[in-house]
DRENFITOR-568874 format. One record per residue: residue number from 1; residue in three letters; x, y, z of N, C-alpha, C in turn. Coordinates in steps of 0.05 Angstrom, whole numbers, plus 5000, padded with zeros to 4 digits. Layout:
! DRENFITOR-568874
    k    r   nc1   nc2   nc3  cac1  cac2  cac3   cc1   cc2   cc3
  NUM  ALA     X     Y     Z     X     Y     Z     X     Y     Z
...
! end
This chain:
! DRENFITOR-568874
    k    r   nc1   nc2   nc3  cac1  cac2  cac3   cc1   cc2   cc3
    1  MET  3886  6361  8143  3865  6368  8118  3846  6394  8111
    2  ASP  3850  6404  8090  3836  6433  8088  3803  6422  8099
    3  ALA  3793  6457  8110  3768  6450  8118  3749  6466  8099
    4  ILE  3731  6451  8092  3709  6470  8072  3688  6472  8076
    5  LYS  3663  6484  8066  3636  6483  8074  3620  6468  8055
    6  ILE  3607  6449  8055  3592  6434  8048  3573  6445  8044
    7  LYS  3556  6444  8017  3540  6459  8015  3508  6442  8002
    8  LYS  3512  6422  7993  3491  6401  7973  3503  6381  7998
    9  GLY  3473  6364  8002  3470  6328  7996  3458  6316  8015
   10  LEU  3448  6332  8036  3431  6324  8059  3407  6340  8070
   11  GLY  3402  6352  8049  3367  6366  8041  3371  6393  8049
   12  ARG  3358  6416  8046  3355  6438  8050  3371  6449  8075
   13  GLY  3356  6438  8096  3355  6443  8121  3383  6441  8141
   14  LEU  3388  6406  8134  3413  6396  8146  3432  6403  8130
   15  SER  3436  6413  8104  3458  6421  8092  3462  6451  8105
   16  SER  3448  6464  8094  3458  6493  8112  3464  6493  8132
   17  LEU  3458  6471  8161  3479  6474  8181  3506  6451  8182
   18  ILE  3511  6441  8158  3532  6439  8159  3551  6451  8142
   19  GLY  3530  6475  8125  3545  6496  8120  3559  6514  8125
   20  ASP  3545  6513  8154  3547  6534  8172  3577  6523  8192
   21  SER  3583  6501  8192  3608  6483  8203  3634  6470  8188
   22  LYS  3660  6474  8200  3684  6463  8184  3679  6433  8191
   23  VAL  3679  6419  8164  3684  6394  8154  3702  6386  8151
   24  GLU  3729  6362  8152  3739  6344  8136  3744  6345  8110
   25  LYS  3752  6347  8088  3755  6353  8067  3736  6332  8044
   26  ASN  3750  6304  8063  3743  6278  8045  3725  6258  8060
   27  ILE  3716  6248  8048  3694  6227  8066  3706  6205  8075
   28  ASN  3709  6201  8104  3726  6181  8124  3714  6160  8121
   29  LYS  3726  6138  8137  3715  6110  8144  3724  6104  8169
   30  LEU  3707  6106  8188  3710  6093  8219  3696  6067  8222
   31  SER  3707  6061  8239  3700  6032  8254  3687  6043  8273
   32  ILE  3664  6013  8269  3633  6019  8274  3641  6025  8306
   33  SER  3658  6011  8326  3669  6019  8344  3674  6039  8360
   34  GLU  3679  6058  8336  3691  6083  8351  3675  6114  8353
   35  LEU  3648  6100  8330  3631  6104  8349  3611  6107  8371
   36  THR  3602  6130  8375  3581  6127  8404  3556  6147  8398
   37  ARG  3541  6141  8416  3505  6153  8410  3514  6191  8418
   38  ASN  3504  6202  8410  3494  6228  8400  3482  6238  8437
   39  ARG  3485  6244  8457  3480  6253  8474  3451  6271  8470
   40  TYR  3451  6285  8454  3427  6293  8447  3410  6290  8432
   41  GLN  3414  6267  8419  3394  6250  8403  3363  6253  8410
   42  PRO  3333  6271  8392  3320  6268  8407  3305  6236  8404
   43  ARG  3311  6226  8388  3299  6205  8385  3298  6184  8396
   44  LYS  3283  6174  8411  3280  6150  8436  3274  6122  8413
   45  VAL  3256  6131  8401  3249  6097  8391  3257  6094  8365
   46  PHE  3265  6073  8356  3271  6059  8338  3247  6042  8322
   47  ASP  3232  6049  8301  3215  6024  8285  3228  6005  8278
   48  GLN  3231  5976  8292  3246  5964  8274  3237  5945  8257
   49  GLU  3219  5945  8238  3207  5939  8220  3223  5953  8201
   50  ASN  3217  5980  8201  3231  6010  8189  3270  5996  8187
   51  LEU  3275  5985  8207  3311  5985  8219  3311  5962  8203
   52  GLU  3290  5936  8204  3302  5916  8188  3298  5920  8165
   53  GLU  3288  5929  8137  3287  5943  8116  3308  5958  8117
   54  LEU  3318  5982  8128  3345  5994  8128  3379  5970  8123
   55  THR  3370  5959  8149  3391  5933  8145  3391  5919  8129
   56  ASN  3372  5917  8121  3371  5901  8090  3386  5907  8057
   57  SER  3371  5938  8055  3391  5949  8039  3409  5963  8046
   58  ILE  3423  5960  8074  3458  5963  8073  3478  5942  8071
   59  ARG  3461  5915  8076  3473  5893  8072  3482  5889  8042
   60  GLU  3461  5906  8017  3468  5901  7994  3475  5917  7984
   61  ARG  3472  5943  7986  3481  5964  7978  3508  5980  8001
   62  GLY  3510  5971  8023  3524  5985  8043  3511  6019  8047
   63  VAL  3528  6033  8065  3523  6057  8072  3527  6081  8054
   64  ILE  3505  6090  8038  3511  6103  8017  3512  6140  8021
   65  GLN  3495  6145  8047  3498  6161  8058  3521  6177  8084
   66  PRO  3531  6188  8077  3550  6179  8104  3541  6187  8137
   67  ILE  3563  6170  8154  3541  6190  8183  3557  6218  8183
   68  ILE  3548  6236  8202  3559  6261  8210  3565  6257  8238
   69  VAL  3582  6254  8240  3601  6260  8261  3622  6281  8279
   70  ARG  3632  6284  8311  3647  6307  8317  3654  6285  8330
   71  LYS  3684  6302  8342  3702  6287  8366  3690  6291  8393
   72  SER  3690  6259  8402  3682  6256  8437  3689  6283  8453
   73  LYS  3675  6296  8466  3694  6314  8482  3694  6289  8511
   74  ASP  3677  6266  8521  3686  6257  8542  3698  6224  8539
   75  LYS  3704  6217  8514  3718  6191  8500  3741  6196  8494
   76  ASN  3763  6180  8499  3785  6192  8476  3788  6178  8459
   77  PHE  3796  6176  8434  3794  6155  8399  3777  6167  8391
   78  LYS  3741  6174  8415  3720  6172  8404  3707  6194  8382
   79  TYR  3685  6185  8369  3671  6203  8350  3642  6194  8357
   80  GLU  3625  6225  8363  3598  6220  8369  3581  6227  8344
   81  ILE  3554  6213  8351  3541  6214  8314  3522  6232  8327
   82  ILE  3524  6263  8300  3517  6279  8301  3477  6272  8290
   83  ALA  3481  6253  8271  3465  6259  8250  3470  6224  8238
   84  GLY  3452  6209  8248  3458  6183  8223  3456  6158  8242
   85  GLU  3451  6155  8265  3449  6143  8289  3432  6119  8281
   86  ARG  3412  6121  8263  3394  6094  8251  3419  6072  8237
   87  ARG  3426  6097  8220  3452  6083  8199  3470  6064  8207
   88  TRP  3477  6069  8221  3502  6063  8248  3487  6034  8266
   89  LEU  3464  6036  8269  3449  6018  8285  3449  6000  8257
   90  ALA  3432  5992  8240  3425  5974  8217  3467  5970  8209
   91  ALA  3486  5987  8202  3506  5980  8200  3519  5958  8213
   92  GLN  3507  5954  8246  3515  5931  8261  3494  5917  8255
   93  ASN  3481  5909  8247  3469  5894  8240  3474  5880  8226
   94  ALA  3474  5891  8209  3487  5887  8178  3515  5863  8173
   95  GLY  3526  5873  8201  3555  5860  8192  3571  5877  8189
   96  LEU  3571  5905  8178  3595  5919  8174  3620  5922  8200
   97  HIS  3642  5926  8193  3660  5935  8205  3664  5962  8211
   98  GLU  3657  5974  8194  3666  6001  8190  3643  6014  8169
   99  VAL  3645  6043  8180  3623  6072  8157  3629  6088  8151
  100  PRO  3624  6095  8125  3634  6125  8117  3618  6141  8136
  101  VAL  3643  6172  8140  3622  6176  8167  3640  6218  8147
  102  VAL  3630  6249  8165  3637  6257  8152  3643  6281  8179
  103  ILE  3664  6275  8183  3682  6292  8212  3668  6332  8209
  104  THR  3659  6336  8234  3655  6361  8234  3657  6371  8264
  105  GLU  3669  6406  8263  3660  6420  8286  3641  6421  8290
  106  ALA  3638  6421  8311  3605  6423  8321  3606  6429  8354
  107  ASP  3588  6449  8374  3588  6450  8398  3561  6441  8406
  108  ASP  3558  6436  8429  3526  6419  8440  3506  6432  8427
  109  LEU  3504  6455  8419  3482  6471  8412  3481  6460  8383
  110  ARG  3485  6460  8368  3499  6454  8331  3496  6422  8325
  111  SER  3508  6405  8345  3490  6383  8352  3468  6377  8358
  112  LEU  3449  6386  8373  3427  6387  8378  3416  6391  8353
  113  GLU  3414  6409  8341  3405  6426  8319  3401  6404  8290
  114  PHE  3429  6392  8297  3432  6372  8274  3417  6354  8276
  115  ALA  3415  6335  8298  3395  6313  8307  3370  6324  8302
  116  ILE  3357  6344  8311  3329  6356  8297  3316  6351  8270
  117  VAL  3337  6372  8256  3334  6383  8230  3330  6356  8217
  118  GLU  3352  6324  8223  3365  6309  8215  3330  6290  8210
  119  ASN  3319  6291  8243  3293  6281  8239  3274  6288  8232
  120  VAL  3271  6311  8238  3243  6320  8233  3247  6324  8202
  121  GLN  3253  6326  8185  3251  6330  8156  3243  6298  8151
  122  ARG  3261  6279  8163  3252  6255  8156  3232  6250  8171
  123  HIS  3217  6264  8177  3195  6251  8203  3194  6223  8219
  124  ASP  3222  6222  8222  3235  6198  8242  3221  6204  8266
  125  LEU  3219  6237  8278  3204  6232  8312  3175  6227  8311
  126  ASN  3170  6214  8334  3145  6212  8342  3129  6243  8356
  127  PRO  3112  6255  8365  3114  6280  8371  3123  6285  8400
  128  ILE  3127  6264  8411  3140  6270  8436  3164  6266  8444
  129  GLU  3176  6258  8414  3203  6263  8417  3206  6290  8406
  130  GLU  3193  6301  8384  3199  6320  8372  3189  6346  8390
  131  ALA  3175  6346  8408  3169  6366  8433  3197  6367  8440
  132  GLU  3208  6344  8454  3224  6336  8463  3251  6351  8462
  133  GLY  3250  6354  8444  3286  6362  8431  3275  6400  8421
  134  TYR  3248  6403  8415  3242  6437  8418  3238  6445  8450
  135  GLN  3235  6428  8458  3229  6442  8493  3261  6440  8501
  136  ARG  3290  6422  8494  3312  6422  8503  3321  6440  8487
  137  LEU  3322  6459  8474  3331  6483  8457  3320  6499  8474
  138  ILE  3296  6503  8482  3284  6526  8491  3300  6528  8526
  139  ASP  3305  6501  8537  3316  6500  8573  3353  6501  8568
  140  ASP  3356  6491  8550  3383  6480  8546  3399  6514  8538
  141  PHE  3387  6522  8507  3402  6541  8496  3384  6573  8498
  142  SER  3362  6572  8518  3360  6594  8511  3334  6605  8489
  143  TYR  3324  6585  8473  3312  6590  8456  3287  6605  8455
  144  ASP  3269  6614  8445  3242  6616  8448  3229  6605  8430
  145  GLN  3195  6596  8433  3184  6584  8415  3186  6599  8376
  146  GLU  3191  6632  8375  3194  6635  8356  3213  6624  8339
  147  LYS  3232  6625  8348  3258  6618  8347  3262  6595  8341
  148  VAL  3239  6578  8354  3247  6543  8354  3233  6543  8321
  149  GLY  3211  6559  8318  3194  6558  8299  3214  6562  8267
  150  LYS  3219  6583  8268  3238  6588  8251  3268  6576  8241
  151  PHE  3283  6563  8258  3300  6546  8266  3283  6519  8245
  152  ILE  3269  6513  8255  3262  6487  8237  3235  6484  8220
  153  GLY  3232  6510  8213  3222  6513  8183  3190  6504  8189
  154  LYS  3172  6513  8220  3154  6503  8217  3138  6535  8236
  155  SER  3107  6532  8244  3092  6563  8249  3102  6560  8283
  156  ARG  3100  6573  8291  3098  6582  8313  3078  6568  8332
  157  SER  3052  6564  8322  3031  6553  8325  3044  6518  8331
  158  HIS  3048  6514  8311  3058  6482  8310  3083  6486  8339
  159  VAL  3095  6494  8335  3119  6491  8356  3096  6490  8389
  160  SER  3080  6513  8383  3064  6507  8412  3057  6489  8422
  161  ASN  3041  6476  8392  3021  6441  8400  3035  6428  8409
  162  CYS  3057  6426  8385  3079  6405  8405  3094  6403  8422
  163  LEU  3101  6418  8447  3109  6436  8461  3077  6425  8486
  164  ARG  3056  6432  8482  3032  6428  8500  3023  6393  8501
  165  LEU  3035  6380  8485  3038  6352  8486  3045  6339  8512
  166  LEU  3072  6350  8518  3071  6347  8542  3074  6348  8565
  167  SER  3046  6360  8563  3029  6371  8594  3012  6348  8596
  168  LEU  3009  6327  8580  2991  6305  8577  3007  6283  8608
  169  PRO  2974  6266  8621  2996  6249  8642  3005  6232  8618
  170  LYS  3035  6217  8647  3046  6201  8623  3036  6171  8611
  171  GLU  3015  6168  8623  3003  6140  8614  2989  6147  8586
  172  VAL  2991  6178  8580  2969  6185  8549  3004  6185  8531
  173  ILE  3022  6205  8542  3050  6204  8539  3062  6180  8518
  174  GLU  3061  6160  8538  3067  6129  8527  3051  6125  8499
  175  LEU  3037  6128  8508  3013  6110  8483  3019  6133  8458
  176  ILE  3024  6159  8453  3040  6172  8428  3064  6157  8428
  177  GLN  3081  6154  8435  3104  6132  8434  3105  6113  8409
  178  LEU  3079  6097  8434  3081  6076  8421  3061  6073  8393
  179  ASN  3055  6094  8385  3037  6101  8358  3008  6086  8372
  180  LYS  3001  6090  8385  2976  6075  8397  2956  6103  8391
  181  ILE  2956  6124  8397  2949  6144  8386  2970  6156  8367
  182  SER  2945  6180  8354  2973  6199  8335  2963  6225  8351
  183  GLN  2977  6242  8334  2978  6265  8345  2958  6282  8346
  184  GLY  2947  6283  8318  2913  6291  8319  2892  6285  8351
  185  HIS  2900  6259  8353  2885  6245  8371  2891  6273  8401
  186  ALA  2928  6268  8404  2929  6269  8427  2928  6304  8440
  187  LYS  2919  6321  8410  2913  6346  8407  2888  6357  8421
  188  VAL  2865  6334  8420  2842  6331  8434  2836  6332  8463
  189  LEU  2861  6318  8472  2863  6314  8505  2881  6326  8518
  190  VAL  2893  6342  8504  2899  6363  8514  2891  6387  8534
  191  GLY  2896  6377  8557  2877  6399  8575  2849  6389  8592
  192  LEU  2848  6360  8586  2825  6350  8596  2831  6332  8619
  193  GLU  2821  6332  8652  2826  6324  8672  2818  6303  8670
  194  ASN  2803  6281  8653  2807  6248  8653  2810  6248  8631
  195  ALA  2839  6258  8616  2853  6254  8591  2864  6220  8587
  196  SER  2875  6211  8612  2876  6184  8601  2852  6163  8608
  197  PHE  2837  6166  8616  2811  6162  8607  2810  6149  8582
  198  VAL  2800  6177  8564  2793  6176  8547  2807  6161  8528
  199  ALA  2842  6170  8534  2856  6164  8517  2848  6129  8514
  200  LYS  2846  6119  8539  2839  6092  8538  2825  6083  8521
  201  LYS  2798  6094  8526  2771  6095  8506  2776  6090  8474
  202  ILE  2794  6117  8467  2808  6119  8432  2826  6084  8431
  203  VAL  2844  6083  8441  2849  6060  8436  2827  6041  8437
  204  GLU  2819  6024  8455  2803  6005  8453  2783  6002  8442
  205  LYS  2766  6020  8431  2746  6021  8408  2761  6036  8381
  206  LYS  2788  6038  8372  2798  6049  8353  2782  6077  8341
  207  LEU  2782  6095  8349  2762  6113  8339  2786  6130  8329
  208  SER  2767  6151  8311  2776  6163  8291  2781  6187  8322
  209  VAL  2797  6211  8291  2805  6241  8309  2774  6249  8303
  210  ARG  2756  6245  8296  2735  6255  8284  2713  6251  8306
  211  GLN  2718  6224  8303  2710  6211  8337  2709  6212  8368
  212  SER  2741  6225  8357  2754  6228  8384  2737  6256  8391
  213  GLU  2745  6268  8377  2731  6300  8384  2697  6303  8393
  214  ASN  2695  6278  8377  2664  6280  8394  2658  6271  8414
  215  LEU  2675  6254  8426  2661  6229  8447  2669  6266  8471
  216  VAL  2700  6280  8471  2717  6297  8486  2696  6323  8486
  217  ARG  2686  6327  8473  2659  6347  8470  2639  6332  8487
  218  ILE  2625  6306  8495  2616  6304  8512  2621  6315  8541
  219  PHE  2647  6301  8541  2655  6303  8563  2661  6330  8568
  220  LYS  2664  6346  8559  2669  6374  8567  2636  6389  8558
  221  THR  2623  6379  8553  2588  6391  8564  2569  6387  8598
  222  LYS  2591  6355  8599  2582  6346  8628  2583  6360  8640
  223  LYS  2624  6366  8637  2630  6380  8655  2620  6415  8662
  224  ILE  2614  6426  8644  2598  6446  8639  2572  6446  8655
  225  ILE  2563  6420  8647  2540  6423  8661  2545  6415  8701
  226  LYS  2557  6395  8703  2564  6401  8724  2574  6419  8743
  227  LYS  2582  6443  8732  2597  6464  8743  2576  6483  8739
  228  SER  2549  6481  8734  2535  6500  8739  2530  6507  8761
  229  GLU  2529  6533  8777  2523  6545  8808  2495  6532  8812
  230  LYS  2495  6525  8841  2469  6515  8857  2471  6544  8872
  231  ASP  2448  6551  8883  2437  6570  8895  2450  6565  8921
  232  PRO  2464  6586  8927  2478  6580  8960  2457  6578  8979
  233  ASN  2446  6590  8973  2417  6587  8993  2404  6557  8989
  234  LEU  2400  6545  8972  2404  6526  8969  2422  6491  8981
  235  ARG  2436  6511  8977  2464  6488  8991  2468  6490  9021
  236  GLN  2460  6515  9025  2462  6516  9052  2438  6499  9070
  237  LEU  2417  6501  9051  2394  6487  9072  2403  6457  9059
  238  GLU  2406  6447  9041  2419  6424  9054  2436  6416  9067
  239  SER  2455  6432  9068  2470  6421  9088  2467  6422  9115
  240  SER  2442  6446  9126  2425  6435  9145  2415  6420  9157
  241  LEU  2393  6411  9132  2374  6383  9141  2398  6363  9145
  242  ALA  2408  6362  9131  2426  6335  9128  2432  6335  9155
  243  GLU  2450  6362  9169  2468  6344  9204  2426  6352  9216
  244  GLN  2404  6354  9200  2390  6350  9233  2392  6316  9231
  245  ILE  2382  6312  9206  2366  6278  9198  2397  6263  9197
  246  GLY  2414  6269  9194  2432  6251  9189  2440  6239  9162
  247  LEU  2421  6242  9144  2423  6241  9108  2432  6251  9087
  248  ASN  2434  6245  9073  2445  6267  9044  2418  6272  9042
  249  ILE  2424  6298  9021  2399  6314  9015  2397  6326  8998
  250  SER  2384  6322  8969  2389  6341  8951  2355  6355  8947
  251  ILE  2361  6383  8939  2345  6405  8943  2342  6405  8909
  252  LYS  2326  6405  8887  2328  6416  8853  2295  6435  8856
  253  ASN  2306  6466  8849  2294  6478  8854  2295  6491  8813
  254  LYS  2268  6498  8806  2264  6511  8789  2261  6538  8779
  255  LYS  2261  6550  8760  2256  6582  8760  2224  6589  8776
  256  ASN  2211  6565  8760  2185  6580  8772  2183  6563  8804
  257  ASN  2200  6554  8817  2195  6558  8844  2191  6528  8859
  258  THR  2183  6510  8830  2175  6489  8838  2192  6466  8833
  259  GLY  2192  6440  8840  2221  6427  8846  2218  6393  8865
  260  THR  2235  6393  8871  2237  6372  8887  2266  6363  8906
  261  ILE  2257  6345  8929  2268  6346  8948  2267  6314  8953
  262  SER  2304  6295  8939  2305  6281  8958  2327  6273  8973
  263  PHE  2317  6249  8980  2324  6235  9010  2348  6210  9008
  264  VAL  2374  6213  9009  2384  6189  9003  2381  6172  9023
  265  TYR  2377  6137  9032  2379  6120  9057  2385  6097  9044
  266  LYS  2398  6084  9056  2424  6055  9052  2403  6042  9068
  267  ASP  2379  6046  9084  2371  6014  9101  2343  6019  9104
  268  LEU  2333  5998  9108  2308  6008  9120  2302  6021  9142
  269  ASP  2320  6012  9162  2319  6033  9183  2324  6067  9184
  270  GLN  2337  6082  9161  2344  6102  9155  2316  6106  9144
  271  LEU  2309  6092  9126  2274  6097  9114  2249  6106  9125
  272  ASN  2248  6082  9153  2226  6085  9172  2237  6116  9179
  273  ASN  2263  6123  9192  2265  6142  9210  2255  6165  9187
  274  ILE  2261  6169  9162  2249  6190  9149  2219  6182  9151
  275  ILE  2202  6161  9142  2177  6160  9130  2168  6178  9180
  276  SER  2180  6171  9191  2177  6181  9220  2175  6209  9228
  277  ILE  2191  6216  9208  2192  6253  9220  2177  6259  9200
  278  ILE  2173  6252  9181  2153  6259  9170  2117  6259  9180
  279  LYS  2122  6240  9187  2090  6234  9202  2088  6251  9229
  280  SER  2112  6247  9256  2103  6271  9270  2099  6306  9269
  281  ASN  2110  6305  9242  2112  6344  9239  2094  6343  9211
  282  TYR  2075  6329  9199  2057  6335  9185  2025  6312  9196
! end
């Protein structure tokens, strides 16, 4: 068949990508079993409720928008889905045996670009899947953050904020993937040492993003107070006294040189030992 460039039909970003690729002139129909998943599909989680709604729609009206595919490199007589995996899954659930497809020539980079554009434009990716898609463009295809932003139609700061989510602990990432916490919640957790603990509190208390920001602010304030440096001479004195009497000691000295000395004892014998030392010396 003659190859042409498709200009319209799938949204400006996706259409532009298709326009840069050679595709067969007519929409074809392929058996469900002839299609395989896209190895570069950034989307890992498919919302079951939305999938059921699409299944019911396809059962009534069929697959209106064709699935974009390319010939599989690894499997003979198979086609790899570039865009439309959710439609393919829903078509299976609806009991269809074949689906409409557009066959295109696309290398691995273009395949990943197709998948990211389709999902981002439709807001189908959770923040972690979106970040992993951007990271793959950077790691596998030498994109930088600015190039990712221009390609996807987002600001560089948006890309940077997305990528920072990947630095969160595994437990927090799982909460994002399960939609237990939003991207707004996740942003305030980045760089927090106890991010997992705070994330659980956000879920348990059903905190808003603003409430979560206030909670994080409290922890950061406590951290600053905790990090305030004690006079090295006081620390040395505490250590010296602790070694001599075998008890933990805390010395707090104010600017006017008044303060307190605290002795920590664990039983009555240790208390009697402290009293004995004081009495014998004063």
